N, C-alpha and C positions, 0 to 999 in steps of 0.2 A: 319246543312249541314252534320253532322256525319251520320245522319239517311239515307240519299240519298247514301252517300258513302257505307253504310252497304249494302243498297239494290242492288247497282250495283255489289259489290264484291259477295255477296250472289248469285245474278243471274249468275255470271260467275263461280261460285265454287272456288272462290279464298280466301284462308286463310293462313297467314304465319304460319309456324311451330313454336310453342314456342321455345324461345330462339334463333331463327334465326335473323341474322345481316342484316338488311334492310336498305338500302340506298335510300332516297327520293330524286329524281333530278328534281326539279322544273326549270322553266324558269327565270333565274336571269340575264337577258341580261344586265341590266344598272342600276345604281343607279341616273340617271338624272331625270329631272323634270317630265318626263313622266313614271317613273318607276313603279307607281301604275297601270297604265293600260299595260305596256309592259310586267310587270313580272306577274307570276302566283298569283293569289289571295291569300293574307296572311290568311284569315279565311279558306279558302279551304285546303291550306297546313298544318295549325294546325289540322283541322278536320281529314284528312288523318293520320297525325301523331299520334293522339290519338287514333284513330281506331285501327293502327297498335300496339300501346302500350297495348291496350284493349285486344288484342290477343296474347300477351307474347313476341312481337318482342322487339329486342334492335334496337333502331332508330338513324340513323345519317341522315343529310341532307347537301347537297352540290351542286356545280356548278362551271363551269369556265367561269364567265361573260366576256363579251367583253372589259368591261372597270372595274378597280378596283377589289375588292375582294368580294368573295360570301357573306362573313359576313357583310361587309360594305352595300351591296345591300340588305341583309336581314333586316338589320337595318333600311335603308331608305325606304323600301317598306313595312315596318309594320310587316314583317313575324317574326322578334325577339321578337317584343311585343307580337304577338299572341301565340307564343310559350312558354311565360314565364310561369315558373312553371312546365312545362312538361320535363321529363328526356330524352331529346333529345341532341345529340351532332352536333353543326354545325361546318362544316369543309369548308376550302379552299383546292380546288384541287390544289396540288402543286408538291407532289411526283407522278412520272409516270413509265410506263413502256413500251417499244417499242414493238408493236405487228404487225404481217404481215396480211394484209388484203386479202380476196378472189379476189378483183380487181387487186392484184399485188403491191399495195402500202403499205408503212409502216407509222404508225403514232404513237403518245405517248398518251396512255389512263391512266387516273388517277388511281392510285393504289386503291382507296376506290371504284371505280366502278368495278375493277376487282376482288376484293377480299370479296365483299359482298355476302350474300347468296341470295338475292332477290334484284333486282332493281325496284324501283317504280318509274315509268316515269310520271311526273307531267308537262305536257306542258299547255302553254295558248294557246288558240285558237285564231289565228291572221293572218292577211295578210302578205304577204312578197313580197317586191319589186323585189326580184330575183327569187323566187321559187313559187310565187303565193300565198301560204299559208304556215304558220308554224304550224304543228300539231305534232302528235306522232312521226314519223320516225325522223323529223328533229330536235326534242328536244335531240336526243341522241348525236349531234354534241357537247353538252355541256360536253361530257366525255373527249373530246380531251382538253389537257390542254394548257392554256393561248395563247401565241403568235403564236402557231402553226395554229390555226384557220384561221387568216388573211392570214398567209403564204399559207395554203392549197388553199384558195381563189385565190391568186395571181399565184401560181404555176400551179393549175390544171383547173382553171376555163375556160381557152380557149381551153381545150383539151376535145373534144366532149365527153360528158358522164362521163368523169372521176370523176369530182367533186360529181356528183349525185351518181355514183357508190360507192365512199367511203362512203357517207352518209348511203346509203341502206345497206352497210356492218356492219355498227357500232352496230346495235341491236344484231347481232349474236356475237360480240366480249365480251359482258358481260353477266353476269347471267340473266336468264329469270326472269320474275315478272308479272307486269301488268302495263298498261298505264291508267291513269285516268286524264282525260282533263278538264280544267277550262274554261268554256264558260259562266260563270256568266255575265260577261261584257267582250265580245270579243273586238278585235281591227280590224279595216277595213282601207281601204284606203293605206297609204304610210307606212306600217308596215315593218320591225318588231319593229321600234323604235318611228316613227314620225307619226303613223296612229291616228285615232279617235275612241273613244268608240263607240261599237255596242251593245245594249242591246239584248243577244242572250237568257240569262236565261236558259243555258243548262250545265249538267254534263254529260260526256260521259266516257265510259271504255270500255276495251278489253284486252284480253291476247295477241293478235297479233296486233301490232301497224299498220301493213299495212291495216288490216281489219277495224280499226277504222277511219283510214284515208279515205279509200273509202267511208265510210258511211257519214263521215263528208263533203266531197266534195259535196255529194248528198244534204245533209241538207243546206249547204251554197248556194245551186243553182248554183254549178260550174260543168263544164264539167271535169271529170278526167283527160282527155287528156291534159287540159291546164296546169296541175302540172307537171313540169320536174322530180320531185321524184316519182311520181305515174307512169309516162312513164317508167321510169327505172325499178320499180317494175313489171310492166306489161311485159316489155321486157325479165325480168327473170321468169316470169310466177310464181311469188311467191303466196302462198296461201293469200287469203284476198283480191285479186285484183278483182275478179269478183263477183259483187254485188248479182247474184243469188245464189252464194254458202255461202252467209253470213247468220249468224243466228242472231235475234234479240229478246232476251228474255225479253225485256221490250217495250220501244216504237219503232215503224217503223220511218225510216227516213221521209217518207211523212208526218207524224203527225207533225213534227219538222222543216219542210223545210221553208226557209225565200227567199225572192227574191229581197231584196234590200242590200244585203252584197256587198261592194264595194272592188274591188282589182285593183292593177295597171296594166294597159294594154297600151302599150306592157311592157313586162317585162325587167328589167334592166339587163346589162351583170353581170354574177357571178363573173367574175374576178375583181380584184382591180387593179388600176393603181399604179405603183410603187410610185408615189408621195403621192397617198392617204394611201398607205401602211406605208410609212415612217411617215406621220402626225399621222395615227393610232397608230404607235409604240410610238411616241413622248407622245400621250396622255396617253397611257398604262404606261409608265414611270413616267409621271407626276402624274397619279393618284395613283400609287403604292407608290411613295415618299410622297404624301399626306396622305395615309393611315398610313404610318410609322410615319409621324409626329404627327398625330390625336392621334395614338396610344401611342406614347411616352408622349404626353400631358396629355392624360387620365391617364397614369401610375404614373405620378408625382402629 
């Protein structure tokens, strides 16, 4: 898999400067029973880490999962095992800094994401019951720390375009880098957690996350206008929205297009009901306590 990553990075003229601090940001949504298909593929993450190390980068890997700690999810999904022997630091996003977004909101972003030299975005290609799909732009939501993510859903989900505006702002708040997407086995149907595996057999990459999302919507056989995040990007006339302006140094979307990728229609509301938010909060507390107990037992 490292050979394919090298091919993509070479085609995009991407190479981390020697000694640069690189943060890998996979999708570590949950350590649950479907974690292996809900999270970024372990071998893919390890191959990217090894490629960065080969080019002299200092590599950290982290995320802010919906439930539990990043390190626990990495262990459950096989990422920790795949990284064994590599000089990579695995981190939980906990320290944060408040930032003001162009959309007028403030949120807390992980210090590791703000202080790295390059952020390497490693999304899983999957369907999303609220946003149609979860691709490159959506994966940046993981730089927002902990309980703030469901709170953002609850507070801004019913305000027209505000939730989508916040998500589209996030890539601009952290150091630039590259998006490398795992579509080895994608997730279709009721994603981002409860969907089914879909054999896509695809790795994708771009410097511009909006551009790769536009290309992938075409590959997945979806109309871009179906995606709330793409519509927000189009409203802003962001670079990468118009397919005719995109350059494909390797394969064209039409060579990769599928016709049977299933998504949820109609989409579910972005907002969370207060009761659901409360239950979600209890789950996070319970998972956090379980992590501490397990860690204490391990130490003893």
